C-alpha positions, -999 to +999 in steps of 0.1 A: +608-104-799+571-106-809+544-087-791+509-099-783+477-082-774+469-108-747+491-133-727+478-162-707+503-175-682+496-212-676+479-234-701+460-256-676+423-256-668+419-219-662+442-207-690+427-230-717+391-223-706+397-186-710+414-190-744+386-213-756+359-188-744+376-159-763+381-180-794+345-193-797+331-158-792+354-144-819+373-121-796+406-132-812+398-125-848+418-092-847+438-098-815+468-119-809+472-143-779+503-160-764+498-189-741+527-197-718+528-234-709+560-254-701+546-289-706+558-308-737+525-325-744+489-326-731+476-358-717+450-368-691+463-357-657+433-346-637+396-354-631+375-323-625+342-331-608+313-308-597+276-304-595+262-290-627+245-258-613+254-238-644+259-245-681+295-249-694+312-256-727+324-291-720+295-315-718+311-335-745+342-340-722+321-354-693+330-390-686+299-397-664+268-381-648+253-392-615+220-382-598+224-404-567+251-403-541+260-413-506+278-397-476+288-419-448+305-420-414+312-452-394+280-473-391+258-447-408+251-439-444+230-412-460+216-420-494+207-389-514+193-379-548+194-347-568+180-348-604+182-310-607+219-307-605+237-339-616+272-345-605+296-345-635+332-358-640+352-341-668+381-361-683+411-336-686+424-356-716+392-349-736+392-313-724+427-306-736+421-323-769+389-303-776+404-270-768+437-274-785+420-287-817+400-255-817+428-231-809+452-245-835+429-233-862+436-196-853+469-183-865+466-154-840+472-179-811+507-191-802+521-213-775+555-207-757+574-225-730+586-193-713+574-158-711+610-146-718+605-158-754+582-129-761+579-091-754+552-088-727+557-051-720+526-038-738+504-069-734+474-075-711+482-105-690+459-132-675+478-152-650+467-186-638+499-196-618+493-189-581+521-173-560+521-195-529+545-188-500+554-218-478+536-214-445+532-243-421+499-229-409+481-232-442+455-259-448+454-279-481+433-305-497+457-333-506+444-361-528+455-392-547+432-412-569+435-444-589+412-456-616+407-494-613+392-521-635+377-554-624+371-585-645+336-590-632+307-565-625+313-550-591+302-514-589+267-498-591+274-471-616+242-452-609+254-439-575+287-425-563+301-421-528+309-384-522+325-388-488+333-419-468+348-410-434+350-446-422+388-446-423+417-435-401+418-398-394+453-393-379+442-361-362+432-345-395+401-348-418+403-378-441+377-394-464+375-416-495+357-407-527+344-433-552+332-425-588+320-456-605+323-450-643+308-485-651+301-518-634+338-527-639+357-494-634+359-466-609+380-437-596+389-442-560+405-413-542+419-407-508+415-370-496+431-352-467+422-317-454+454-310-435+485-289-432+505-320-441+537-305-427+556-337-422+543-357-451+533-386-429+499-389-444+512-392-480+514-431-479+486-429-505+493-462-522+488-482-490+458-461-480+440-468-513+450-505-513+437-510-478+404-492-486+398-512-517+405-545-501+391-539-466+363-514-470+351-523-505+361-560-501+375-561-536+406-583-542+409-587-579+415-555-598+441-536-618+451-499-616+448-482-650+454-446-641+467-425-612+465-388-603+478-368-574+476-332-563+470-305-537+445-276-536+452-247-514+424-239-489+435-203-487+438-175-512+472-170-528+489-137-522+494-113-551+502-077-559+477-056-579+494-049-612+482-027-641+472-047-672+471-080-653+442-102-640+446-134-621+424-164-630+418-199-617+431-207-583+455-177-586+424-155-591+405-168-561+382-192-581+387-221-557+359-225-531+379-229-500+355-251-480+352-276-509+381-272-534+356-269-562+371-247-589+360-259-624+326-242-627+339-210-611+367-209-638+340-212-665+319-184-651+350-162-647+360-169-683+326-159-696+327-127-675+361-118-689+350-126-724+319-104-721+339-075-707+372-079-726+369-046-745+366-027-712+383-051-688+404-025-670+374-006-659+353-036-650+345-046-615+366-076-602+349-110-605+350-130-573+333-156-552+307-138-531+319-122-499+292-142-481+308-175-491+343-161-483+331-153-447+313-187-442+343-206-456+366-188-432+345-197-402+341-233-415+379-237-419+386-223-384+363-251-370+381-277-392+414-265-380+405-265-343+382-296-343+391-320-370+376-348-350+342-332-353+343-327-391+329-361-402+298-356-381+295-320-393+297-330-430+272-358-424+247-334-406+251-309-434+236-334-459+206-339-436+193-308-454+177-311-488+203-323-512+194-295-536+200-269-509+234-284-499+245-286-535+235-250-542+253-239-510+285-258-519+284-244-554+279-207-546+242-206-557+223-206-525+200-179-512+198-165-477+171-189-465+190-219-479+222-206-461+202-205-429+190-241-433+226-252-436+238-231-407+211-245-384+224-280-390+258-270-376+269-273-339+261-238-329+284-233-300+314-247-319+308-223-349+301-193-327+334-198-309+351-200-343+341-164-349+365-153-322+395-175-329 
């Protein structure tokens, strides 16, 4: 069986981002790379959205940018603007097409369905497939989104709704999310922060239908696309192995309080690329311990007091939008962190330190 210098396990967002970064920086001119990915074909299956707090390679895959957004709870809406860090939505179909077109030009790069098809004994492995053990105590971010089209102009495509908590909570944390791509099309997503142990909250189709028809008061529309998934709000377990680095969610690149992963993946890919020649002796790349600690406290509050979370999220956005965005995107300084913390219910969060 053939040997390769590098192996990437998982050809999704993290695996392809790393392969692309290595390719465009000519790190694979004299090195071979195997990408292990079981899917038969690449097609649009995800929407990755984030605040653009750092440059990345995929501006040409961005479906839409927004500088205005809303956050709302029942009977109260906060209108916000941030021109410094626009919110972007990346189309996974365009992302896959761009990267695969680039990679297929390099004969040193090969795709395989299973790692057993190659000899991996002497390769350096980058693994993007998380090892997740079933545990009823773990919190997840579950989501289901549909893209809809209307015959007549309906949406204001200059502003998106980040969080709408004016919906049933079922003793969890639940909100809707609306990204208007044009006046006649939008992605509408139901999102739960929950353990979801019994699956009772997965009646996504009826949730979305009710929200569109009751909250948005839209009757005539057609669904053109649907996506569904779950993001772990905990770090996957793994054993430290020689000649192996975990990337993506498997490598701790998901911000636990938000689920944001895309930009962290891009920064991790650049870090690996810049240090690839000496990667074994390079310090581990990770989300700052500061954010790991704050997210841990935040998730303890979410777990114990789900009923308080809509108001907590709403109060958070009473700070400067730029400050909140930097905080949610791992870019805030100490004073910006304090301004966020001071908006939180202090007794509730102090108690969470001792749960």
